[in-house]
Every structure is written in structure tokens, then in C-alpha cells.
C-alpha atoms as one frame of an Amber mdcrd trajectory, in Angstrom:
protein
  -0.150   0.021  -0.182   0.823   3.128  -1.057  -0.174   5.884   1.006   1.897
   8.788  -0.746   0.745   8.083  -3.733  -1.045  11.221  -4.475   0.830  13.920
  -2.659   3.237  15.274  -4.443   6.713  14.928  -2.736   7.848  18.831  -1.035
  11.670  19.438  -1.302  12.995  21.033   2.118  14.344  23.967   1.667  16.713
  26.880   3.485  14.830  29.856   4.568  17.655  32.678   4.490  15.461  35.320
   6.094  15.202  34.109   9.348  19.304  33.990   9.094  19.821  37.139   7.789
  17.717  38.894  10.427  20.050  37.280  12.730  23.235  38.301  11.179  21.707
  41.727  10.768  21.089  42.005  14.568  24.685  40.349  15.651  26.241  43.446
  13.208  23.864  45.793  15.345  25.298  44.235  18.702  28.680  44.561  17.395
  28.706  48.620  15.864  27.006  49.415  19.749  29.383  47.504  22.057  32.646
  48.246  20.285  34.614  51.015  21.128  36.321  53.545  18.645  39.315  56.035
  19.732  40.567  58.697  17.655  43.663  60.478  18.570  43.799  63.910  17.893
  47.513  64.027  18.232  50.580  62.633  18.121  52.635  61.243  21.346  55.853
  62.043  21.072  58.612  61.149  23.587  61.209  64.008  23.667  64.799  63.695
  24.318  66.177  64.136  27.484  69.600  66.244  28.672  71.422  67.236  31.321
  72.974  69.908  30.637  73.634  73.121  32.169  71.932  76.687  31.176  73.726
  78.863  29.174  74.767  82.373  30.944  74.788  83.652  27.494  71.670  85.340
  26.406  70.978  85.836  22.788  70.057  89.497  21.169  66.933  89.879  19.830
  65.731  92.564  17.677  62.523  93.542  17.321  60.611  94.539  14.304  57.329
  95.246  13.927  55.101  95.484  10.624  52.391  97.552  11.033  48.463  97.209
   8.760  49.913 100.615   6.995  53.141  98.853   6.219  55.003 100.598   8.263
  58.263  99.136  10.020  59.448  99.929  13.773  62.693  98.051  14.660  63.340
  98.047  18.704  60.305 100.620  19.250  61.991 102.908  16.739  60.216 103.638
  13.220  62.812 103.574  10.412  63.272 106.295   8.282  62.516 105.320   4.638
  60.674 102.917   3.066  62.956 101.176   1.138  65.078  97.814   1.673  68.208
 100.137   2.427  66.558 101.602   5.214  65.533  98.749   7.076  69.085  97.089
   6.445  70.679 100.137   8.294  68.234 100.317  10.811  68.727  96.946  12.291
  72.729  96.951  11.781  72.732  99.960  13.769  70.091  98.039  16.657  72.452
  95.083  16.362  75.485  95.652  19.395  78.925  94.377  17.600  79.227  92.200
  20.490  76.217  90.006  19.699  76.831  86.508  18.999  74.089  85.281  16.533
  70.942  87.693  16.894  67.769  86.371  16.601  64.783  88.885  14.421  61.935
  88.409  15.839  59.271  89.911  13.589  55.849  91.508  14.371  53.697  91.689
  11.551  49.766  93.016  11.709  47.334  90.440  10.526  45.927  93.499   7.369
  50.177  93.984   6.884  50.855  93.323   3.345  52.540  89.948   2.665  55.463
  92.030   0.003  56.129  94.149   2.858  56.807  91.235   5.577  59.244  89.555
   2.895  61.046  92.951   2.713  62.240  92.864   6.143  62.713  89.050   5.860
  65.447  89.716   2.964  66.920  93.291   4.588  67.951  90.696   7.439  69.292
  88.444   5.545  71.236  91.470   4.062  72.615  92.722   7.078  73.679  89.381
   8.092  70.780  88.385  10.416  70.278  84.899   9.341  67.992  83.323  12.696
  64.378  84.798  12.149  61.283  84.079  14.036  57.652  85.165  13.751  55.166
  86.269  16.754  52.151  85.083  16.753  49.156  85.431  19.327  47.011  82.334
  20.454  42.998  82.711  18.891  40.449  83.563  21.081  37.358  81.831  20.008
């Protein structure tokens, strides 16, 4: 006796929908529980030294460039507007026995870029090779 004669035999099939749902739940769980760390800067270990601080004081020449383009060296305005006047003023501002003087340029934010370049070229012509720029911290 064949009881299953009239019925068609169904083939077993794997239903993928529940498996996809389970995998999505696992992915969401992993995304929520994973910690992400973001580094905003570099970690640098600076070298240490046991040397004594030197007693020699560096000579600083403060050069200010105003928004109008005027040049002031050590609180004294420069007479003339060309590079030769700036070179002469820089040479006069540095003592003859100074070793490696530093030129610190304080330029107004609205000063012409060319005027700052003129001051840098004048410092080079005067034999002053150490140049630094003074800045102000931004206030928010």
C-alpha cells in the first residue's frame, strides 16, 4: 500500500530570511559595543639632557610691521621706506659683540605680505640669519 501516491513530495528548502535577520542583529550588536578611539595629536617622547643652561643671553631684535606698512625696529620707527633703510636700521639695532642675534617679526594681520618679505630680505642682507615670527593665540 502506497499512501503517499497522491501527494507530491515537497523538497526541503532553507529559508534565508531568518538567518539574515539574525546576522543583522549580530552586526548591530557589534557596532554598538565596539569602542572607537580617535587620536587628535601625535604622541612624541622628547629626548632629555642634563646640560646646564648657558649664561649667554641671545640678542633679540623686535621688528614690527604695521597694517599701514610702517616698520618699527626695537620701538624706533625706520626712516625711509626701502630695503636699504631697513638694513641700516637692523645693523644699528644689533650690538657689535652680539653672537647669533634673533630677529623677531611682529606683523599685523592686515600688513601687506610683500612688506614682511622686504623685512626678511633686509635681515638677510644685514647678516641676520635667525628669523622668528611672533603670533598671538586665537581667542574663541
